[in-house]
C-alpha positions, -999 to +999 in steps of 0.1 A: +152-087+422+170-086+455+200-112+459+203-134+488+220-106+508+195-083+500+167-106+510+184-113+544+186-076+547+151-067+541+137-095+566+165-088+593+150-078+630+144-040+629+172-035+655+200-051+633+187-033+603+191-001+625+224-007+631+235-016+597+219+014+587+236+037+610+270+021+598+261+028+561+252+065+568+287+069+587+302+053+558+285+077+533+301+109+528+272+127+516+252+117+546+281+124+571+283+155+559+249+163+561+250+148+596+278+173+608+260+201+594+229+195+613+247+185+645+269+216+641+238+238+639+221+221+670+252+221+692+261+258+685+224+265+692+223+247+724+256+261+737+250+299+727+239+311+762+270+295+772+294+310+745+281+344+738+280+376+758+252+391+742+216+385+750+193+381+718+169+406+730+196+432+743+190+465+731+216+490+722+206+520+705+243+530+702+250+502+681+223+502+657+230+485+624+268+482+627+289+459+605+307+428+617+335+435+643+350+419+673+325+430+697+297+417+672+308+390+648+278+391+625+270+429+631+237+443+649+204+449+636+181+478+636+178+479+674+213+471+682+208+437+691+238+412+685+229+395+653+249+364+658+231+358+695+198+363+677+206+338+648+215+310+670+184+317+693+162+316+662+180+285+651+165+267+684+131+277+674+132+270+638+147+237+642+123+226+671+091+241+653+101+221+620+109+189+638+078+190+658+054+199+628+071+169+609+069+145+639+030+156+642+025+149+606+041+113+609+019+107+641-013+114+623-002+100+589+011+068+601-025+055+616-043+068+586-022+050+562-020+018+579-059+017+582-066+031+546-039+005+532-052-024+551-089-021+549-091-010+511-126-003+498-146+024+505-128+037+536-097+038+516-112+055+484-130+082+507-097+092+525-076+094+495-102+116+477-098+138+510-060+137+507-061+144+469-082+175+475-056+188+500-027+180+474-045+198+447-029+231+462+009+238+460+019+229+497+032+265+504+000+279+494-020+257+515+002+262+543-003+299+540-040+296+539-042+276+570-020+298+586-040+327+578-072+311+592-055+300+623-038+336+631-003+345+634+019+325+656+046+298+659+022+273+669-002+278+644+026+279+619+035+243+633-001+232+629-002+245+592+031+227+584+017+195+598-015+192+580+002+201+547+025+173+555+002+145+567-012+135+530+023+129+521+031+102+548-005+087+549-001+078+509+034+065+516+026+044+544-006+032+525+015+022+496+038+003+520+011-017+537-007-024+501+029-040+491+034-059+526-002-071+536-001-102+510+037-111+522+043-148+533+051-137+567+018-117+572-001-148+563+020-169+586+010-146+615-026-149+607-026-183+603-013-188+642-042-166+653-023-133+657-047-105+661-050-077+635-037-049+654-007-070+664-001-079+629-002-043+616+020-029+643+044-056+649+048-074+615+037-044+587+046-012+602+084-020+610+089-030+575+072+000+563+090+024+582+122+028+563+109+052+536+089+072+562+122+080+581+137+091+547+109+112+538+108+128+573+142+139+571+134+155+537+102+168+556+123+188+582+141+207+553+107+215+537+092+225+571+122+248+577+114+266+544+079+269+549+081+281+586+106+306+575+080+318+545+053+320+572+074+342+593+087+364+563+050+373+558+042+380+594+021+346+601+049+331+619+071+342+649+059+376+663+083+402+677+106+400+696+109+363+691+137+355+665+135+328+639+153+328+605+122+338+586+117+368+607+151+377+607+152+376+569+119+396+568+129+423+589+166+425+576+151+426+538+139+463+548+176+471+555+192+452+525+214+480+512+222+494+545+231+460+562+234+431+539+248+411+564+215+410+583+197+391+556+228+370+546+233+354+579+200+336+585+196+330+550+229+312+551+218+292+580+186+281+564+205+271+532+227+250+554+202+235+574+178+224+542+212+212+526+222+191+555+189+174+558+186+167+521+221+153+522+214+131+554+179+119+537+200+107+506+220+088+526+196+074+547+177+061+516+212+042+504+215+029+539+176+016+545+170+006+509+184-031+506+179-029+468+198+006+465+229-010+484+228-045+468+211-037+433 
């Protein structure tokens, strides 16, 4: 059971809860560390064109597979291109594609979950069985299948990741709606003649968003791994476009000659996933009244 403070927090206005959640995240060392990692990667990727003297696609056959040096801090690839420049250029694409895929999954999953949880009955049963069939396969295998059907490319990889992620958000929102739609404030809204759509989007949805925010943060980490996996097998970014996965795929062929080629993008992926997981853990503590007051 929530104590008095927990109940007040649970029914506080969304804007007030958002500010309190932000304060809690900043006060959580793990969440703050994750936020710093993510912000650092985003800032480095955004400022790379201003800070680096090498263009990501600039070929120099005289500097092929050179080790880290003053001229090339992380070495060069098989075409003499600066790995640091390509790494930060790839960060923009990897982070953008992953974020957009999760955003699309949330946009699709939210209304499906709202309608399914609110209506119940046979519409809910049919939708849940369809989602169960999608979730029967491991997410990565399903993403590979969808990307193979759609064809190689970053846009198709984004669509595949979004489709794989939709069932998670739909079921999450549905569960929240089932637990909220019989609450007293929902009944009170109906008693004064509030339309159903307004009850859903004004009273139920805001109170169902906290776990969605946490799952979306975790989902970006999963999307980064999935996009990198698709690019690694040739279903994601196509040459000369660089993402972390495509860099690992090419660099793996030169692992003995140039181990830095693989280590650099692999380390960036590790840090990005770690940062999002740490941030999600902090968001869970910040946005869950029971976690903070129980």
